[in-house]
C-alpha positions, 0 to 999 in steps of 0.5 A: 217360445211363448211371451205370455206371462205365467203365474211366476212372471211378475210382468203379469198385467196389474201385478196379479198372478195368472194360473195355467189353464185348467189349474183352477183358482185354488188347485189345492182344493180340487175341482168345484163340486162334492170334493170341495164341500169336504174341504175344511171350513177355514181352507176356502172362501164362503158365500153367504147369501142374504136369504141364508142368514142364521137367526139362531144367535143371541138376542135382545128384546126389541130387535132381531140379530142374524149371523152371516159370518160366525164360528158356526156358519163359516168357522170364523175364529175371531170375527162375527158379522151379521145384521140387526133389524129394529122394528119401527117405534121400538127399542132393544133391551139395555145390554153390552157385548162383553169383551167384544169390540163392535162396529156398526154400519147403518144400512137403512132407517135412522136408529139411535144408539143410547149410552151413559157417559159417566166421564163427568161429575154426573152421568149423562145419557147420550143419544147418537142419532144416525142415518144410512151410511153412518158408522158407530163403534161400541167398546167392550163392556159399554152398556147401551141400547138401540132405538128406532123412533120412526113409527113406520120405517124399520132400521137395519144395521150391519154389525161386525164384532171382534169375537166369533159369536154374538155376545149379548149380556142383557141388563136391567139398566144402563146405570151401574148396579150396586156391587158391580158393572151395569 
């Protein structure tokens, strides 16, 4: 009788389940190869390499967005994730991201994020100065822009959104327009 743990044995070291030899990591997907490529997008993991990002996404002047995780690239239903590159000495157009919550992680450079704080008596333009490793949260419908004041170094950020696609609504200004939101 073997004392080696099996997939149903809770005594497997580290609490991880083991599969029988030859069973594969996801036996319901079949062996690696052409059959796996036919599996539905949402039934398997996806590996998006750095050089495979999709530039066919919504854009704002002064920056380039590249999708990694989206409905189009991997079948995501509730999440969009990718990179944004802001060239040296440039700024994006003023914009918002509709109903989407946006989380930003600064990878390189020192981008600045500008928004209008209208919680007081007079609206005040606020500038968040960031650096590598910092995070920024942008709530839905909040007008803002990204700037890269450095004359030599590009800024790169990773973006995650609560919608499957990159919603970008370009605006004429951060300030509210007569008759509606900014």
